[in-house]
LOGUVEX-227077 format. One line per 8 residues: number of its first residue (from 1); their letters; for each residue x, z, y of N, C-alpha, C. Coordinates in steps of 0.001 Angstrom, whole numbers. Each point is the difference from the previous one (the first is absolute). Layout:
BEGIN
NUM) a) X:Z:Y:X:Z:Y:X:Z:Y; ... .
***
This chain:
BEGIN
1) mtdwrsrs) -9191:131307:168606:-319:-735:952:-593:-1355:-382; -898:-498:239:-955:-1118:-261:-13:-1135:1067; 283:716:1223:-559:-1057:1318:1705:-837:97; -125:-585:1137:1117:-718:652:1264:787:-36; -83:1302:387:1264:766:-349:829:-40:-1163; -811:-293:-974:868:-139:-1230:529:-1240:-81; 317:-979:680:289:-1083:35:1270:-79:1146; 88:1050:797:824:307:1179:1521:-131:-334 .
9) tckdvdpd) 511:-441:649:2051:358:-102:241:1254:11; -764:633:758:543:1275:332:-561:1145:-992; -927:-241:-1096:-465:973:-595:795:916:-706; 1019:-80:-126:1115:465:-875:991:596:622; -118:-32:1507:1196:261:882:-287:1425:352; 786:860:405:56:1089:683:-647:-79:1231; -1285:648:189:-763:147:1275:752:369:1231; 692:1042:-357:709:523:1434:849:-1132:380 .
17) lffpdagp) 331:-1035:-344:739:-1225:599:-989:-617:1277; -1252:68:-287:-882:-527:1160:-355:1025:1110; 908:1413:-221:-257:1155:1079:1113:323:544; 887:-899:455:1721:331:589:-572:1130:1082; 1065:595:365:-290:1051:1126:10:-602:1326; 780:-882:219:2:-702:1114:511:-1449:-62; -16:-951:1015:405:-1172:85:-909:-1236:-900; 667:-1133:-155:-833:-944:-290:152:138:-1574 .
25) lprsvari) -882:-1314:-494:-300:125:-1377:1532:-462:-692; 313:1063:-1174:929:-634:-581:229:-1281:-608; 1198:-684:-284:-307:-1635:-209:-213:102:-1366; 339:1218:-547:-396:-518:-1641:-1599:288:-156; -946:764:682:-948:-163:122:-947:-1093:825; 622:-527:977:-290:-1281:368:-44:-988:-816; 1034:-279:-1097:-3:-1150:-958:-950:389:-1135; -478:1377:-205:-914:230:-898:-1383:-888:443 .
33) cqrcpvli) -322:285:1209:-1304:-204:344:45:-1511:384; 1013:-562:389:259:-1389:234:-669:-749:-1200; 838:178:-1148:-288:-399:-1125:-1309:310:-841; -688:1033:121:-1194:399:-276:-1041:-1051:-154; -532:-194:-1163:-1003:-966:-219:-1331:464:533; -366:1139:372:-1363:516:463:480:599:1461; 890:-712:775:153:458:1211:-1079:-344:1160; -805:-915:-134:-1061:-95:840:-1255:1104:-54 .
41) tctfdalr) 100:61:-1606:-1269:1217:21:566:1241:266; 1130:378:8:935:1329:325:-406:13:1612; 173:-1183:454:111:198:1687:-1454:312:433; -863:-729:-568:-1818:254:336:-40:1549:-186; 446:406:-1089:-286:1228:-489:780:1075:941; 1122:-232:267:951:562:1066:-876:222:1110; -503:-1168:756:-744:141:1397:-1333:638:-233; -641:16:-1090:-1074:1039:-180:154:1327:163 .
49) rndlgyqa) 1058:242:-572:309:1622:16:972:391:1059; 33:1072:234:930:722:1146:1010:911:-557; 786:-414:-1185:1032:819:-690:1292:-333:925; 800:1091:-245:1248:-58:595:1134:-778:-921; 1352:-176:263:1101:-724:-615:-399:-1430:205; 630:-968:-922:177:-1209:-111:-1065:-701:-723; -855:-875:217:-984:-625:-1025:73:-1322:82; 267:-969:-837:-223:-1112:327:1097:-820:499 .
57) glskaerd) 1264:932:-38:1065:-204:975:-115:51:1488; -1016:851:247:-252:209:1455:-101:1402:398; 642:595:937:-187:1405:499:-1331:442:455; -335:1333:286:-1308:264:450:-104:-581:1456; 1257:-82:862:120:-653:1432:-1037:-1485:-248; 1149:-607:-774:-382:-1352:-374:-1635:-358:-237; -399:822:-706:-1496:-327:-693:-935:645:1046; 519:1216:1037:-715:370:934:-288:-1413:1122 .
65) rirrwdra) 1605:-387:103:-403:-1247:901:-1257:-1237:-414; 533:-132:-1270:-1167:-1206:-558:-1462:407:21; -277:1455:-143:-1467:249:334:-338:0:1336; 945:516:723:-407:-405:1651:-558:-1287:362; 1198:-857:-378:-212:-1348:249:-1240:-624:-548; -161:249:-1142:-1576:-243:-864:-1203:408:840; 105:1204:324:-1031:631:1074:-193:-875:1235; 969:-380:387:-59:-749:1210:-412:-1412:-98 .
73) qrarmers) 425:-698:-971:-576:-1169:-575:-1538:-84:-37; -639:996:-787:-1202:40:-469:-684:471:1413; 358:755:843:-729:412:1274:-199:-1566:845; 1269:-524:-45:-85:-1366:757:-941:-985:-678; 272:-77:-996:-1145:-1030:-739:-1681:808:4; 15:1157:259:-1534:244:278:-459:-205:1381; 875:161:963:-222:-360:1416:-162:-1238:117; 734:-1239:-447:-200:-1345:-114:-1049:-424:-705 .
81) as) -677:662:-857:-1142:-21:-892:-1194:176:853; -261:755:882:-984:601:610:-252:-783:1355 .
***
């Protein structure tokens, strides 16, 4: 691993923790993401991809909401620029 992931706090954590059966992000995983030195990079990567599970401390539903908000903001900016 030579990219940003090699510096992530979660690199040695069991990936299954990020895919709970249901419910909110486990606190232990939230703490891992909160203290991660590459959280911002991870967040951008998570928003570019459409994977399941928690990434950057965000659920898929939360990432979907951010993407919808971003699309709406871009559309508003395009309308106001024309």
